[in-house]
C-alpha positions as CSV (number, residue, x, y, z in Angstrom):
1,M,-18.9,-1.7,10.7
2,S,-18.4,1.7,11.0
3,L,-16.9,3.9,8.3
4,A,-14.2,4.7,10.6
5,M,-13.0,1.0,11.2
6,L,-13.4,-0.1,7.5
7,N,-10.9,3.2,6.7
8,M,-8.7,1.7,9.1
9,Y,-8.5,-1.8,7.7
10,I,-8.5,0.0,4.1
11,S,-5.0,1.8,5.4
12,F,-3.6,-1.3,7.0
13,G,-4.2,-2.7,3.4
14,G,-2.0,0.3,2.3
15,I,0.7,-0.2,4.6
16,I,1.1,-3.7,4.1
17,L,1.2,-3.1,0.5
18,M,4.0,-0.7,1.0
19,F,5.8,-3.3,2.9
20,V,5.4,-5.8,0.0
21,S,6.8,-3.3,-2.2
22,A,9.4,-2.6,-0.3
23,G,10.7,-6.2,0.1
24,T,10.2,-7.5,-3.5
25,A,12.3,-4.3,-4.7
26,F,15.2,-5.4,-2.2
27,L,14.8,-8.9,-3.1
28,A,14.5,-8.3,-6.8
29,R,17.7,-5.7,-6.5
30,T,19.9,-8.0,-4.7
31,K,19.2,-11.8,-5.1
32,L,17.3,-11.7,-8.9
33,S,18.6,-11.0,-12.3
34,G,17.6,-10.9,-15.7
35,I,14.0,-10.6,-16.7
36,L,12.8,-12.1,-13.3
37,S,14.1,-9.1,-11.5
38,R,12.4,-7.0,-13.8
39,I,9.2,-8.6,-13.5
40,V,9.6,-8.6,-9.7
41,L,10.2,-4.7,-9.9
42,A,7.3,-4.2,-11.8
43,F,5.2,-6.1,-9.2
44,S,7.1,-3.8,-6.5
45,F,6.2,-0.6,-8.5
46,I,2.6,-1.8,-9.0
47,C,1.9,-2.3,-5.2
48,M,3.8,1.2,-4.1
49,V,1.4,2.9,-6.5
50,V,-1.7,1.0,-5.5
51,A,-0.5,1.7,-1.8
52,G,-0.2,5.5,-2.5
53,L,-3.7,5.6,-4.2
54,I,-5.2,3.9,-0.9
55,V,-3.3,6.4,1.4
56,A,-4.4,9.4,-0.8
57,Y,-8.0,8.2,-0.9
58,I,-8.1,7.8,3.1
59,V,-6.3,11.2,3.7
60,I,-8.7,13.1,1.3
61,G,-11.6,11.3,2.8
62,G,-10.7,13.2,5.9
63,P,-12.0,12.4,9.5
64,T,-14.8,10.0,9.8
65,S,-16.1,10.2,13.4
66,N,-18.3,12.8,14.9
67,F,-17.3,13.3,18.7
68,M,-19.9,16.0,19.3
69,R,-23.1,14.0,20.3
């Protein structure tokens, strides 16, 4: 597997984590209460931080393919 494909799959993982974070935050704010709400919100925050780190890694890594052969 090439580095470009690996970076693509890693970025998909970051995008999925962003959706999980948004969904769990919505769930915690609307359907849950008490300590369970805070636990789910903490999980949501952790997912968003990890997703941000993944996106930063991919963006800072720059382009991976060389089209000039």
